[in-house]
C-alpha positions, 0 to 999 in steps of 0.5 A: 364352585360346587362339588357333588358325588355323582355316579361314584365320582367327585365332580366339580361344578363349573358354571359356564353359560356358553362354553365348551363342556369337557369330559372332566366337567359337570356344568351347573345349571339353574333349571331343567330346560337349560340343563337339557339344552347343554346336554344336547350340545354335548351329545351333538359332539358325540359324547354321552351326557346325563342330567343329574339334579342334586338339591336345587342345582342341575348338573350336566355330567359328561361321561 
């Protein structure tokens, strides 16, 4: 489990390759393509999403 301070809030990174992303999650992603795909999934459900890269990890942050 990783945490990061993104956009002024502490987010916990949940590694879930195929799973529901909730508003409270930031999903860890090993690469940009995977992160963008997860972000599109979230957007398709009507939630705002942003991909943030910190170090070597991509965070898919649901807003």
